[in-house]
C-alpha positions as CSV (number, residue, x, y, z in Angstrom):
1,M,-22.9,15.7,-3.3
2,I,-20.7,13.3,-5.2
3,F,-19.6,14.0,-8.8
4,R,-19.0,10.6,-10.5
5,S,-17.2,9.6,-13.7
6,Y,-19.5,6.5,-13.9
7,S,-23.2,5.9,-13.9
8,S,-25.0,5.5,-10.6
9,K,-28.6,5.4,-9.6
10,H,-27.7,7.4,-6.5
11,A,-26.4,10.3,-8.5
12,A,-28.3,13.6,-8.1
13,R,-29.7,15.1,-11.2
14,A,-27.5,18.2,-11.0
15,A,-24.3,16.1,-10.9
16,R,-25.1,13.5,-13.6
17,N,-24.0,15.6,-16.6
18,A,-21.5,17.9,-14.9
19,K,-18.3,18.6,-16.9
20,I,-14.9,17.8,-15.5
21,W,-14.0,21.5,-15.2
22,E,-17.3,22.2,-13.4
23,A,-16.7,19.5,-10.8
24,G,-13.2,20.8,-10.2
25,R,-14.4,24.4,-10.0
26,A,-17.1,23.3,-7.5
27,T,-14.7,21.5,-5.2
28,S,-12.3,24.4,-5.1
29,A,-15.0,27.0,-4.3
30,A,-13.7,27.7,-0.8
31,P,-15.0,30.9,0.9
32,V,-13.0,34.0,0.3
33,F,-11.0,32.4,-2.5
34,F,-13.7,31.4,-5.1
35,A,-17.4,32.0,-5.4
36,P,-19.9,29.1,-5.6
37,I,-20.7,27.8,-9.1
38,Q,-24.1,27.0,-10.7
39,I,-24.2,23.6,-12.5
40,G,-27.0,22.0,-14.5
41,D,-30.2,23.2,-16.2
42,L,-31.7,23.8,-12.8
43,G,-28.9,26.1,-11.8
44,S,-28.0,24.2,-8.6
45,T,-25.3,25.9,-6.6
46,F,-22.2,24.1,-5.4
47,A,-19.3,25.1,-3.1
48,D,-16.3,23.5,-1.5
49,G,-17.4,20.2,0.2
50,G,-14.8,20.7,2.9
51,L,-17.1,23.1,4.7
52,R,-19.5,20.2,5.4
53,N,-17.5,17.0,4.8
54,N,-13.8,17.7,4.7
55,N,-12.7,14.1,4.6
56,P,-15.0,11.8,2.6
57,I,-13.3,8.5,3.4
58,Q,-16.4,7.1,5.1
59,E,-18.5,8.2,2.1
60,L,-16.1,6.3,-0.1
61,K,-16.8,3.1,1.8
62,I,-20.5,3.7,1.5
63,E,-20.2,4.3,-2.2
64,A,-18.1,1.0,-2.6
65,R,-20.8,-0.9,-0.7
66,Q,-23.5,0.4,-3.0
67,I,-21.6,-0.6,-6.1
68,W,-20.3,-4.0,-4.7
69,P,-22.7,-5.0,-1.9
70,D,-21.2,-8.5,-1.7
71,E,-17.5,-8.2,-0.9
72,S,-17.1,-11.9,-1.0
73,T,-17.6,-12.0,-4.7
74,H,-16.4,-8.5,-5.5
75,P,-13.7,-7.6,-2.9
76,W,-12.9,-3.9,-2.6
77,G,-9.5,-2.6,-3.6
78,V,-7.3,-0.2,-1.7
79,F,-8.4,2.9,0.4
80,V,-5.8,5.7,0.0
81,S,-6.4,8.9,2.1
82,I,-4.2,11.9,1.2
83,G,-4.1,14.9,3.5
84,T,-3.2,18.5,2.6
85,G,-0.5,18.9,5.2
86,E,-0.5,19.3,9.0
87,Q,-1.4,22.7,10.3
88,T,-0.5,24.3,13.6
89,P,-2.2,27.4,15.1
90,K,-0.4,30.7,14.9
91,D,-0.8,34.3,16.1
92,L,-3.3,35.9,13.8
93,E,-4.6,39.3,12.9
94,P,-8.0,40.0,14.5
95,G,-9.8,40.4,11.1
96,I,-8.9,37.0,9.7
97,K,-8.6,35.1,12.9
98,P,-12.2,33.6,12.8
99,L,-11.7,32.3,9.3
100,I,-8.3,30.8,9.9
101,E,-9.5,29.2,13.2
102,A,-12.4,27.7,11.3
103,L,-10.1,26.3,8.6
104,F,-7.8,24.9,11.3
105,S,-10.8,23.2,12.9
106,I,-11.7,21.7,9.6
107,A,-8.1,20.3,9.2
108,T,-8.2,18.9,12.7
109,D,-11.6,17.2,12.0
110,A,-10.2,15.6,8.9
111,R,-7.5,13.9,10.9
112,M,-10.0,12.7,13.5
113,K,-12.2,11.2,10.7
114,V,-9.2,9.1,9.6
115,F,-8.5,7.9,13.1
116,E,-12.2,6.9,13.5
117,F,-12.2,5.2,10.1
118,V,-9.1,3.2,11.1
119,E,-10.6,2.2,14.4
120,N,-13.9,1.1,12.9
121,N,-12.3,-0.8,10.0
122,P,-9.4,-2.9,11.5
123,E,-9.9,-5.6,8.8
124,L,-8.8,-3.1,6.1
125,V,-5.7,-2.2,8.1
126,K,-4.9,-5.9,8.8
127,A,-5.2,-6.8,5.2
128,G,-3.0,-3.9,4.1
129,R,-5.7,-2.1,2.2
130,L,-5.8,1.2,4.0
131,F,-3.1,3.9,3.6
132,R,-2.9,7.4,4.9
133,F,-0.3,10.0,3.7
134,N,-0.1,13.6,5.1
135,V,3.0,15.9,5.1
136,P,3.7,16.8,8.7
137,L,6.2,19.6,8.2
138,G,6.9,22.4,5.7
139,M,3.3,23.2,4.8
140,D,2.3,25.3,7.8
141,D,3.0,28.7,6.1
142,I,1.5,27.8,2.7
143,G,-2.1,28.9,2.6
144,M,-4.6,28.2,-0.2
145,E,-4.0,31.6,-1.7
146,R,-0.2,30.9,-2.2
147,W,-0.6,28.7,-5.3
148,Q,2.7,30.1,-6.7
149,E,4.6,28.1,-4.1
150,K,4.2,24.8,-5.8
151,A,8.0,24.2,-5.6
152,A,7.9,24.4,-1.7
153,I,4.9,22.0,-1.6
154,E,6.7,19.6,-3.9
155,S,9.9,19.8,-1.8
156,A,8.1,19.2,1.5
157,T,6.2,16.3,0.0
158,E,9.4,14.8,-1.5
159,R,11.1,14.9,1.9
160,Y,8.2,13.3,3.6
161,L,8.0,10.4,1.1
162,T,11.7,9.7,1.0
163,E,13.3,10.5,4.3
164,D,11.0,8.6,6.8
165,P,11.6,4.8,6.6
166,A,8.1,4.1,7.8
167,V,6.5,6.3,5.2
168,K,8.7,4.8,2.5
169,E,7.7,1.3,3.5
170,S,4.0,2.3,3.6
171,L,4.3,4.0,0.2
172,E,5.9,0.9,-1.4
173,Q,3.2,-1.3,0.1
174,C,0.5,1.0,-1.3
175,I,2.1,0.9,-4.8
176,T,2.4,-2.9,-4.6
177,R,-1.2,-3.3,-3.6
178,L,-2.5,-0.9,-6.3
179,R,-0.4,-2.8,-8.9
180,E,-1.8,-6.1,-7.7
181,R,-5.3,-4.8,-7.9
182,T,-4.8,-3.5,-11.4
183,L,-3.5,-6.8,-12.6
184,E,-6.4,-8.6,-10.9
185,E,-8.9,-6.4,-12.7
186,M,-7.1,-6.8,-16.0
187,Q,-7.1,-10.6,-15.6
188,S,-10.7,-10.6,-14.6
189,S,-11.6,-8.4,-17.7
190,Q,-9.6,-10.7,-20.0
191,D,-11.3,-13.8,-18.5
192,E,-14.7,-12.2,-19.0
193,D,-13.9,-11.3,-22.6
194,L,-12.7,-14.8,-23.3
195,R,-15.8,-16.3,-21.7
196,K,-18.1,-14.1,-23.8
197,R,-16.1,-15.0,-26.9
198,L,-16.4,-18.8,-26.2
199,E,-20.1,-18.4,-25.6
200,E,-20.4,-16.6,-29.0
201,L,-18.5,-19.4,-30.7
202,K,-20.8,-22.1,-29.1
203,C,-23.8,-20.3,-30.4
204,T,-22.4,-19.9,-33.9
205,S,-23.4,-22.6,-36.4
206,V,-21.1,-23.7,-39.3
207,P,-22.3,-22.3,-42.6
208,S,-23.7,-24.9,-45.0
209,S,-21.4,-23.8,-47.7
210,I,-18.3,-24.9,-45.8
211,V,-17.4,-28.5,-46.4
212,S,-14.4,-30.6,-45.4
213,P,-11.5,-31.4,-47.8
214,E,-12.7,-35.1,-48.1
215,E,-16.0,-33.9,-49.6
216,T,-14.5,-31.8,-52.4
């Protein structure tokens, strides 16, 4: 299920009028941490999409193709995939071992989906329109229940983005491409507004009460 901030004929009824907080609450409804939430007049129930589709990058491409089927006239922008940090397996207590192993399997599958997407879309990589960022170190011991450790998450992310030259270069390229895309969209919007204005002026006749200075 996709919650959109724009109109789409593909949107399910239950997701069309969802509030922002409801969408956020639904996507955070991971087992053990938060219960599922009911949304809409039909009472449809939603839970964390990661249990079924933990990396929706392929769904993003499908959505883009549905909105802009002809990329020659409406080229897609930039694909940015952001991970939640690399995880490594650890010795676990028997009671929680199955759950943690399942979550680790989900995280591993998320990486594999990125690799598959890169392999299947070399044109996006070649054009510099696909970027992946994922903190490799410093996040292993921070589980979803440890929300109060935001400072540690921020610190690990800052080191990842600033200390690795390859990551810094990739981040700068991503920022540049996003800026370029924003400028292109702004220019396109301005051009369209100007075109509409000119069309309006062409269709506007001069009122009969207006005369030239020579006729006064």
